[in-house]
N, C-alpha and C positions, 0 to 999 in steps of 0.2 A: 034730286039732281046734285045738290051741293055736297051730299055725302059721297057721291061718285067722284066728284072733283077732288074731295079731300083724300080719298083712297088713292087716286091717280097721283096726286101731289105728293103723298107720302112715299110712293114708289119711285118717283123721279128724284134723282140726286141733283141738288143745286150746287154748283162749284163755288168754293170760297174765293174771295178776291185774290188770295195768294195763288190758287190754282189757275185762275184766269191769267194772272201776270206770267206765271210759269209757262202756260200754254202759248201765250203770245211770243215770249222769248224763244221758246222751242220752235215756233213756226218761222222765226227769222232765219236768214242765211247765216252761215258760220261766221263770216266776217262781221255781220251786224251783231251777232250774239257776243262776240269778243268785245266789240266796241261798247255794247250795252253793259257787259261785266266791268269793263274799265271805268265807265261812267259811274256805276254803282259803288265801286271801290273808292273813287275820288270823292263821292258824296259822303261815304262813311268816314274817310280821312278828314274831311272838312268839319264834320260834326264832332270829332274827337277833341277832348281837352288835351292840353300839352302833356299832362301827367300820363294819360292813357296812351298817347302816341309814343312816349319814351318807354313805357312798360311793354308795349307791343313790339317795339323795335330794339329791345334791350340786347338780344343776342347779336344782332348785326352791329350795333354800336360797340359792344365789347370786342367783337372780332376785329373791327377796324382799329380800335385802340390797341389791342394786342399786337396786331401786325405792325402798327406804327412804333410801338415800344420795341419790338424785335428788330426792326430796321435801325432804330436809334442805337440799340446795344451793339449790333453788328458793325455799324459805322464807327462807333466809339472804340470798339475792340480793334478794328483795322487801324485806326489812327494811333492807338496806343502801341500796337505792334510796330508800326512804322517808326514811331518816335524812339522806342526801345532799340530797334535795329540801328537807327541813325546814331544813337548815343553809344552803342557798343563798338562802333567803328573807331 
């Protein structure tokens, strides 16, 4: 009898914990899935070290710094043009 149970047990696939979690998330409604995903991302961000966070967000940080530098250069060039125009009169 135990051999029969072993054969049946070998044929039945037992889901892993990751598969169980994925299935429960899939069974949630769309809004609940989105909220669950947001919570998971927040948990991952909280577990990151500062160095990992900066490395992950490096492109966004460089984009913001580049945009700020461009705006600074544009404003300085406008001021310089206005001063030169004022002095030429």
